[in-house]
C-alpha positions in Angstrom: 135.5 107.1 124.1 137.2 103.7 124.5 138.1 101.9 121.3 139.8 98.6 120.4 143.4 100.2 120.6 142.8 101.8 124.0 141.4 98.5 125.4 144.2 96.3 123.9 146.8 98.7 125.4 145.0 98.6 128.8 144.9 94.8 128.6 148.6 94.6 128.1 149.3 97.2 130.7 147.4 95.1 133.2 149.6 92.1 132.3 152.7 94.4 132.8 151.3 95.6 136.1 150.7 92.1 137.4 154.3 91.1 136.3 155.9 94.1 137.8 153.9 93.6 141.0 155.2 90.1 141.3 158.7 91.2 140.7 158.2 93.9 143.3 157.0 91.4 145.9 159.9 89.1 145.3 162.5 92.0 145.5 161.0 93.4 148.7 160.9 90.0 150.3 164.6 89.4 149.4 166.3 92.8 149.5 164.0 95.1 151.4 163.2 98.6 150.2 165.7 100.3 147.9 165.9 102.5 144.8 164.9 99.6 142.5 161.9 98.6 144.6 160.9 102.2 144.9 161.1 102.6 141.1 159.0 99.5 140.6 156.5 100.7 143.2 156.1 104.0 141.4 155.7 102.3 138.1 153.0 100.0 139.4 151.3 103.0 141.0 151.2 104.8 137.7 149.9 101.7 135.9 147.2 101.2 138.6 146.0 104.8 138.1 145.9 104.3 134.3 144.1 100.9 134.7 141.5 102.2 137.1 140.7 105.1 134.8 140.2 102.8 131.9 138.1 100.5 134.1 136.0 103.4 135.2 135.4 104.4 131.5 134.6 100.9 130.6 132.0 100.6 133.4 130.5 103.9 132.4 130.4 103.3 128.7 129.7 99.6 128.4 127.7 98.9 131.6 126.2 102.3 132.1 127.5 101.9 135.7 128.5 105.0 137.6 128.0 103.9 141.2 131.7 102.9 141.6 133.2 106.2 140.3 133.7 107.8 143.7 135.4 104.7 145.0 137.8 104.5 142.0 138.6 108.2 142.6 139.4 107.6 146.2 141.6 104.6 145.4 143.4 106.7 142.8 144.1 109.4 145.5 145.4 106.7 147.9 147.6 105.3 145.2 149.0 108.8 144.4 149.5 109.4 148.2 151.5 106.2 148.5 153.6 107.1 145.5 154.4 110.5 146.9 155.4 109.0 150.2 157.5 106.5 148.4 159.3 109.3 146.5 160.1 111.2 149.7 161.3 108.0 151.5 164.1 107.5 148.9 166.4 110.4 149.6 165.5 110.8 153.3 166.2 107.6 155.1 164.6 108.7 158.3 161.3 109.2 156.4 161.6 105.5 155.4 160.4 104.2 158.7 157.8 107.0 158.9 156.6 105.9 155.4 156.3 102.3 156.5 154.3 103.3 159.6 152.1 105.7 157.7 151.6 103.1 154.9 150.4 100.5 157.4 148.0 103.0 158.9 146.6 104.0 155.5 146.1 100.4 154.5 143.1 100.1 156.9 140.9 102.8 155.3 142.1 101.8 151.8 141.1 98.3 152.5 137.7 99.4 153.7 137.3 101.4 150.5 138.2 98.3 148.4 135.6 96.3 150.3 132.9 98.9 149.7 133.9 99.2 146.0 133.8 95.4 145.6 130.3 95.3 147.0 129.3 98.2 144.7 130.6 96.3 141.7 128.5 93.3 142.6 125.5 95.6 142.1 126.3 96.2 138.5 123.7 94.6 136.2 126.3 93.9 133.5 128.7 91.0 134.1 131.2 92.6 131.5 131.9 89.3 129.7 131.8 87.2 132.9 134.8 88.9 134.5 133.1 91.6 136.7 131.8 89.4 139.5 135.1 87.4 140.0 137.0 90.7 139.9 134.6 92.2 142.5 135.1 89.2 144.8 138.9 89.5 144.5 138.7 93.2 145.3 136.7 92.4 148.4 139.3 89.8 149.5 142.0 92.3 148.7 140.3 94.9 150.8 139.9 92.5 153.7 143.5 91.6 153.5 144.6 95.3 153.5 142.2 96.3 156.3 143.4 93.5 158.6 147.1 94.3 157.7 148.3 90.9 158.9 147.0 89.3 155.7 148.6 91.9 153.4 150.5 89.2 151.6 147.3 87.6 150.6 146.2 91.0 149.3 149.2 91.2 147.1 148.4 87.9 145.5 144.7 88.7 145.0 145.8 92.0 143.6 147.9 90.1 141.0 145.0 87.9 140.1 142.7 90.9 139.8 145.2 92.5 137.4 145.1 89.3 135.2 141.3 89.4 135.3 141.4 93.1 134.2 143.7 92.1 131.4 141.3 89.5 130.2 138.4 91.9 130.6 140.1 94.7 128.6 141.2 92.3 125.9 137.8 90.8 125.6 136.2 94.3 125.5 138.7 95.2 122.7 137.4 92.3 120.6 133.9 93.4 121.1 134.7 97.0 119.9 
């Protein structure tokens, strides 16, 4: 059961995730992939899994909304798969190019899952303090950006904004606890 402390922690973890994601984008664009970017990537993956689990609980408990649970689970599995690929690409440089190719291929179905999840979130009767619909639209835009691959940079930025919305949502929910 979510309580004020869990939600406050999740809110600040969402802020941390947005911050680390921005740092990750800046590092990748300036230095390429290396041990630091891989570490940041793994950290943001772990935070994403945590935040999605908290969001799932919040949707279930506060909005009595379970229709998005399967999408969240699939996104978590994709996130873990990307993290595993990232770990294996660190010591084996020849896997690095394979990782990049596989990551690009996996972005397409992941983007489609994001789009479907965003549409599902729009069907939720609760607006969760006014943040759910904007979050859902950002998830849809992120999904389109991922699925088209060429707009992935836009997807990174909409992902950052969605983390900020999650932070606001969790912190507001904590106040209501």
